[in-house]
C-alpha positions as CSV (number, residue, x, y, z in Angstrom):
1,M,11.0,33.0,113.3
2,E,11.8,31.8,109.8
3,E,13.5,28.5,109.5
4,R,17.1,28.5,108.4
5,T,19.1,25.8,106.7
6,R,22.8,26.4,106.9
7,L,25.2,25.2,104.3
8,Y,28.9,25.0,105.2
9,L,30.5,24.8,101.8
10,A,34.2,23.9,101.8
11,R,36.9,23.1,99.2
12,H,39.2,20.1,99.5
13,G,42.9,20.6,100.5
14,E,45.9,21.1,98.2
15,T,46.3,18.3,95.7
16,T,49.4,16.4,94.5
17,T,49.0,18.1,91.1
18,S,48.4,21.7,92.4
19,S,51.9,23.0,91.5
20,E,51.6,21.8,87.9
21,F,48.6,23.9,86.8
22,R,47.1,20.6,85.6
23,F,43.4,20.4,84.7
24,I,42.3,17.4,86.7
25,G,38.5,17.6,86.7
26,H,37.2,14.1,87.3
27,M,40.7,12.6,87.7
28,D,41.1,11.0,91.1
29,V,44.2,12.6,92.8
30,D,45.2,12.6,96.4
31,I,45.8,15.6,98.7
32,T,49.3,16.5,100.0
33,E,50.5,16.7,103.6
34,N,49.8,20.4,103.4
35,G,46.3,19.5,102.1
36,V,45.8,17.3,105.2
37,E,46.9,20.2,107.4
38,Q,44.4,22.5,105.7
39,M,41.6,20.0,106.3
40,T,42.7,19.6,109.9
41,T,42.6,23.4,110.4
42,L,39.1,23.4,108.9
43,R,38.0,20.5,111.1
44,D,39.2,22.5,114.2
45,R,37.4,25.6,112.9
46,L,34.1,23.6,112.8
47,M,34.7,21.6,116.0
48,N,31.9,23.4,117.9
49,D,29.5,23.7,115.0
50,D,26.6,21.2,115.0
51,L,26.8,19.4,111.7
52,N,23.8,17.3,111.1
53,A,25.0,15.8,107.8
54,I,28.3,15.8,105.8
55,F,28.3,15.4,102.0
56,C,31.2,15.3,99.6
57,S,32.2,14.5,96.0
58,D,33.0,10.9,95.4
59,L,36.6,11.8,94.3
60,L,39.4,11.0,96.7
61,R,40.5,14.6,97.4
62,S,37.0,15.5,98.6
63,R,36.3,12.2,100.4
64,K,39.5,12.5,102.4
65,G,38.7,16.0,103.6
66,A,35.2,14.9,104.6
67,E,36.7,12.0,106.6
68,I,39.0,14.4,108.4
69,I,36.3,16.9,109.3
70,G,33.8,14.1,110.1
71,S,36.2,12.6,112.7
72,L,35.0,15.2,115.2
73,H,31.3,14.9,114.3
74,E,28.8,12.1,114.7
75,A,27.5,12.6,111.1
76,Q,28.8,10.1,108.6
77,H,30.1,11.6,105.3
78,V,28.1,10.7,102.2
79,P,30.0,10.7,98.8
80,C,27.8,12.0,95.9
81,P,29.0,11.8,92.3
82,E,26.8,14.8,91.5
83,F,29.3,17.0,93.4
84,R,32.3,16.0,91.3
85,E,34.4,18.8,89.8
86,I,33.6,19.9,86.2
87,H,34.4,17.3,83.6
88,L,37.1,18.7,81.3
89,G,36.8,16.1,78.6
90,I,39.9,15.7,76.4
91,W,41.7,18.3,78.5
92,E,41.7,16.1,81.6
93,G,45.2,15.6,82.9
94,M,46.8,18.2,80.7
95,T,48.6,21.3,81.9
96,R,47.5,24.8,80.9
97,D,50.6,25.1,78.7
98,E,49.8,21.8,76.9
99,I,46.3,22.9,76.3
100,M,47.3,26.3,74.9
101,E,49.8,24.6,72.6
102,R,47.5,21.8,71.3
103,Y,44.1,23.5,71.4
104,P,44.7,27.3,71.1
105,E,41.4,28.1,69.4
106,E,39.4,26.0,71.9
107,Y,41.2,27.6,74.8
108,K,40.5,31.1,73.5
109,L,36.8,30.2,73.0
110,R,36.6,28.8,76.5
111,L,37.9,32.1,78.0
112,Q,35.4,34.1,75.8
113,D,32.4,32.0,76.8
114,L,33.1,30.5,80.2
115,A,29.5,29.7,81.0
116,Y,28.4,27.8,77.9
117,S,31.5,26.6,76.0
118,H,32.1,22.8,76.0
119,I,35.4,21.1,75.9
120,K,35.1,17.9,73.7
121,D,33.6,15.1,75.8
122,G,33.3,17.5,78.8
123,E,30.9,19.9,80.5
124,S,30.2,23.6,80.4
125,F,30.0,25.5,83.7
126,K,26.2,25.8,83.1
127,D,26.1,22.0,82.8
128,L,28.0,21.8,86.1
129,Q,25.7,24.2,87.8
130,T,22.6,22.3,86.7
131,R,24.1,19.0,87.9
132,V,25.2,20.4,91.2
133,M,22.1,22.4,92.0
134,D,19.7,19.6,91.2
135,K,21.3,17.5,93.9
136,L,21.9,20.3,96.4
137,S,18.3,21.5,96.1
138,T,17.1,18.0,97.1
139,L,19.5,17.9,100.1
140,L,18.4,21.4,101.3
141,K,14.8,20.2,101.3
142,E,15.6,16.9,103.1
143,W,17.7,18.7,105.7
144,K,15.6,21.8,106.1
145,G,16.3,23.6,109.3
146,K,19.5,21.7,109.9
147,N,23.2,22.4,109.3
148,I,25.0,20.5,106.5
149,L,28.5,20.5,105.3
150,L,29.5,20.0,101.6
151,L,33.2,19.3,101.0
152,A,33.6,19.9,97.2
153,H,35.7,21.5,94.6
154,G,36.6,25.0,93.3
155,G,34.3,24.9,90.3
156,V,31.5,23.3,92.3
157,N,31.7,25.9,95.1
158,R,31.7,28.8,92.6
159,V,28.6,27.7,90.8
160,I,26.7,27.2,94.1
161,L,27.8,30.7,95.2
162,F,26.8,32.2,91.9
163,H,23.4,30.5,92.0
164,A,22.9,31.9,95.5
165,L,23.8,35.4,94.3
166,N,22.0,35.1,91.0
167,L,25.1,36.1,89.1
168,D,26.1,35.5,85.5
169,L,28.5,32.5,85.2
170,H,30.7,34.5,82.8
171,L,32.0,36.3,85.9
172,L,33.0,33.0,87.6
173,P,36.8,33.9,87.9
174,R,35.9,36.9,90.1
175,I,35.3,34.7,93.2
176,D,38.3,32.8,94.5
177,Q,38.2,29.5,96.3
178,D,41.4,28.6,98.0
179,Y,42.3,25.1,99.1
180,G,40.7,24.4,102.4
181,C,38.5,27.5,102.3
182,L,35.0,27.7,103.9
183,N,31.9,29.5,102.7
184,I,28.7,29.7,104.7
185,I,25.2,30.2,103.1
186,D,22.0,30.4,105.0
187,Y,18.9,29.3,103.1
188,Y,15.5,30.7,103.9
189,D,12.1,30.3,102.2
190,D,12.5,33.7,100.6
191,G,16.1,33.1,99.4
192,P,19.7,32.5,100.5
193,V,22.0,34.8,102.5
194,I,25.7,34.5,102.1
195,K,27.5,34.8,105.5
196,L,31.1,34.0,104.4
197,V,33.1,33.6,101.2
198,N,36.5,32.0,100.8
199,G,37.2,32.1,104.6
């Protein structure tokens, strides 16, 4: 039987800036009480799953979720800067309305070319996918045949799912990633199979 490597791919809980439509990217913000509950629910959902390794972004909102989930598993969580959210450059910390007011042309361009457009001092989604998949590919080889959890971010999760599906990144908004959601991808030698999206 072909060896399977299972990736449990989750998003962190609701953040303290969630209600503001603020572009936080690499900013280090905490999760709310509701975010903690979302992570606790996810922890309970994974209680009986055998997680051999737990990885997360090195940002607080991701690390905190990994700590909560890891409390019921022997595996230590390992923070990796490669799994940080997309870097939004000069837009970091700004609300959508502020960006539309100060950078209307750049905002329009971003929407027209979501995959490759760069915000000044930031990344494109193609850059993000390259950064994330370089690290994830290494981990999938190291943990071949095992079950691993990655607790990451909305943008990070989407580029992983799009890589697995071989989809064009321009379609990125068509897959949702709610706070505290779970995706499951099984990796085989002949390619990945997606078992769950935004659960």
